[in-house]
N, C-alpha and C positions, 0 to 999 in steps of 0.2 A: 927583738927581745922581750919575753915574757914578764909581764909584772905579777903573774901568779897571783891576781885577785881573788881566783877562786881555788886556792890550794886548800885540800881538805874537803872539798865539796863534791858531792857524790850526784851525777845527772844521768836521766834517761831521756833520750830523744827519739821519738816514734819517726819511722820513715827517714832514717838516716844515712842510708847508704849512699845516695845521689843528690845532685842538685843543692837546692839550699839546706837541706837536711845535713848532708856530707859537709858543708862549709860550717854549719853550727857545731857540729861535733869538733872539727878541726879547731875552732876558735876557743871552745870551752876546754879542750885539753890544753891548748895552747897557753891559756890563762890557770892552768893548774888543776882543773877538776878531773877526777875519775869518771869515765862516761860509758854507758851501756846504750846502745841504739838497735831499733829493730828495723828489720828489711822483710820484703814481702815474700819472694820467692827464690830468685837466683842468688846465690851466695857470691859470685864472682866480684861484684862492686864493692859488697862488704867486706870480703877478704882481704882486697886489695887495700881498702881504707884502714883496716886493722894494722895490716903489715906496716903500712906507711907511717902510721902513728906509733904503735908500739917500737918502731924502730928508733923513735925520737925519745924513747922512755916513758911514753904515756900508758896509763892504764885505761884500755879500752876492750869492749866486750861487744860482739854483735849476735843478737837474738834474732831467730827467724820467727816471725808471728804475722799472720795475716790480719791487717788491721780492721778488714771487715767482720771478722770473727771476734765476738764478745769474749768468748773463753780465751782464746789465744791472746787477746790484747790485756786482758788481767793477769794470764799466766807470766807474760813477758815483764809485767812489773814485780811480780814476785819473784822471778829470778834476778832481775836486776838488783833489786834491794838485797837478795840473799848474798850475791856474789859481790856487790860492791859494799855491804855491810851497811845499809840503810839507803835513803833517798833525800836529797835536798833540794834538788831542781827537778822539775818535769817540764820538756818541751814537747807539747802537742803538735807536732809538725806533719804527720802522715795527711795526705790528702790527694785528691783526684779531682779531674774537671772532665766534662763532656759539653760539649757545645751543640745545640739543636734548637730549633723553635719548638714551642711547647706542643702543638699540634703533631708533631714528628719526635717528640722525645721518648725513647724506648724505656718502658717500665724497669726493665732490668738495671739500665743505667741510673735511673731515678733510684732505684733502690742500693745500688752501689755506692752512689755518692753520699746518700744519707748514712749509710752505714759506715763509711770511711770518715767522712767530712765532720760528722756529727756523734755517730755512734763510738768510734775510737777514741774520741775525745772523752767521751762520758765514762766509758769503762776504764780508760787507763787512769784518769783523774780519781775516780771513786775508789779505785784498787790502792792507789798511791797514797790516799788519806791516812792510812793506818802508819805511814812512815814518816810524814812531813810534820814537822815541829815548827816551833818559831823561828822566823827568818828564812822559812823555805819561800821558795818561787815556784809559780806555775805559770808559763809562758805560751800562750797559745799562737799558732801561725794561721792567720785568717787570710783575708784577701780585701785588694782596695774596692773589688766587686761588690762588697758588702755596702759599699757608699755610692759608687758610681759604677754605671753599666755603659760601655763605651759603643755598644753595638748589639745587634740582635742575636738571640741564642744562648744568652747567658742568664736567663731568669732562674732555673733551678740550681746551677752552681752559686748565683749570687744569693738565694735563697738560702742555700746551706752555711755558706760564709757569713751572712746574716744572723744566723743562730749562734755562730762562733762569737760573734759581738755582743750578742744578750747573754749569753752563757758567761762570758767573761764579767759582766758588769754583775750580774747576779751572784757569782761565786767569789767575787771580791766581797761582796755586803756577808754572805755566810761564813767567810774566813778572816774576815778583818779582825775578830777579837781572838783568833788564835795566831796572830803574828805573821799570816802566810799573804803574800801578795799576789794578785792574778791580773795578767796583762796580755792584750792581743796586738801581737806584731801583724799590720796589713800590708803586705808588698804589694807594689805596684809592677810596672812591666820588669821582670829580671831576666836575665840571660841564663838558660839552663837547657839541657837537651830538650825538654818537653816544649820549651818555650824560647825557642833561639831569636836571637836580635837581627836576624835577615827574613827577608821575604816580604810579601804583600801584607800580611798580618801585622808582623813587625812594624812596618812602615806606618800602617793606620794608627798604630799605638805611639809611637814615638812623637807624632806631631801633637798629640794630646798632652804630653808632659812640657813642662817649662824649659827644660834642657835639651829636648829633642833627641833623647837617647834612652836606652834601657839601662838599668842598673845592673851590678854584677852581685854575685850571692854573699860576698864580703860585706856588701852594704846592710844586709838582713843580719848576719851572723854576728857583727859588731854591736849592732842595737840590742841583739838577744842577750850577749855576754854582759852588757851594761845592766840590763834588767835583771840578769840572775846575780848581779854583784852587789857588794855592800853600800854603793851609793844611791841604790834607786828604792830604798826601804819606804819612802813617802809617795811612790807613783804605784796606783792599784786601780784596778777597775777601768783601765783606760784603753781605747783602743787608738793605736798609734801607727800612722802611715809611713811607710818608707817607699816612695813612690815618685819622685823627681818632679814633685808637683802635678801630678796626674789629676788631683782632685781641686787645685786652684781655681 
């Protein structure tokens, strides 16, 4: 049963059609928010999510935008604010990964990771500033790999997620006097299509957690909902781990 803690709030979630992003969209709408989300290419998952949630009476809007493209990232914010009548919550969730040693890391993959993991967050947030007022929330989705690298091949990915952590701290300073909080949620191993909880790679991560298992997308979404809500107003500039003890 929804407590409607976000009733009347308007949110944008980037990269919201699948995985953690889709679960964040589900949770924010369940808590009463009107939500717009972006997706990159195929509309199948986006259309399915919209149909699922609007059938329950939620206000949900899917916007196609390439997170690697600065103009499309900015335009998505403008459309979301226009159709929802403003913005109160921005969840910068869009992100990609590529694992390879530095001497074999393709330049095009480096540029893609920087454009999406860092650039999308910058352009989305920068454009949203004209709509966000006192009590607004910016929630970035980073990675535990900003703090801990469990194996080889993650240096570039970890670098981009370290940038997310630094951006969060700096932005919290910039926006504190405007009554806007900024926080970074850093998931550890979470079961998604892109990172399934079965296989050799998954087993290597499970043993690093204190619970010996992967988390689920709802573990992240519930925390995002709390940070978006009225009880988190004194939490800002924080890099918060949802990792099953991965960093203990």
